[in-house]
N, C-alpha and C positions, 0 to 999 in steps of 0.2 A: 587750525587757524593759519598756520604757516603755509600750508599747501594752498589755501585760498589766496593768501597774499602773493604767492609766486604766480598763480594763474592770473591774478589781476594785473600784475606787473607785466606779464608776457602779453596781455591784451592791450594794455595802456600804451606801451612803447612799441609800435610796429617797426620792424626792421626796414630801414631805408635802403632801397637798392642802390648800389654804387654804380654810377655810369662809368663805363670803361673809357680810359684815356684814348683819344683819337689817334695820337701818335703811336701808342702801343698796339692799337688794332691795325694800323697801316704798316707796322714794322716788318711782318713777314713778306708783304708784297714788295717793299723796298729792298729787302734782302734778296728776293728772287730776281728782281731787276738787275741788281749789282752782279749777281752770279752770271746772268745771261750776258751782260755787257762784257765781262772779262773772259767768258768762255766762248762766246759766239760773235758778237759784234766787233770787238776790238781786233781779233785776229783777222777777220775778213777785211777790215779797213786797211790793216797793215799789208795784207797780201795784195790788195788792189793798188796800193801805192807802189809796191815793188814791181808789179806788172806794168804800171804806167811808166815807170822809169825805164824798164826793159824795152818797152815799145818805143819810147822817145829816143833811145840810144841805138836803134837799128841803123846800120849804114851799109852802103854797097860793099859786097864782098863777104858779108857775114853769112855763115852757115846757120840756118834756122830750122826749127821744127814747128809746124802749125798745129792747131788744136785737132785737126783731122788726121794727124800723124804723118803728114807729108814732109819729107826732108828735102832741102834744096838750098841754093845759094842766092842771096839777094842780088839782083842785077840793077834795080832802079828803085829809088825811094821817093814817094810822092807825099802829099799832105796827109791823106787818109788811107792810102793803099801802098803796098809794096809789090814789086814784080819779082817773082821767084822762079829761078831756073831749076827745073826738077829733072831734066834729061836733055840730051842734045837736041837743039831746035824746039824745045818745049818750055815755054814760059807761061806761068799762071799768075794772075793778079789776085792778091788777097788783101783783105782789110788788115790794117796794122794790128788791130786787137786780136786777130786770129793767130798771131805768132805767140807761141807759148815759151819756147826756149831759144836763146841765141847762143850758138856755139862760137868760140873765138874764130875770127877770120883767119885764113891761111897766112896773111901778111903779118899778123901779130904773133902767130905761133912761130914763124921763121925768125922774126926779130928777137923773140924771147930765148931762143936756143943759142 
């Protein structure tokens, strides 16, 4: 008799499936986005800001290196381009964004010593 009662109770009260919480199901995706932001997006934004400051600070007489690896001295600065002297009587015009590194100009090195 007790076995029959147990079977009847098991059939009478079907288990209600619990719906998963929407927030808890989205939590792994949110966590992955946060990791991507701090490991990929934020450092790239910081690097871009530093590069834009570097490009804005270019002035005549600065020794620079372009993204093509060309070393030279800035002879003229325009709005979007710079004129770089790479050898005697050889001047090449580059986009300002092509400058990767600015080495201190010879004038500032002499005054620092």
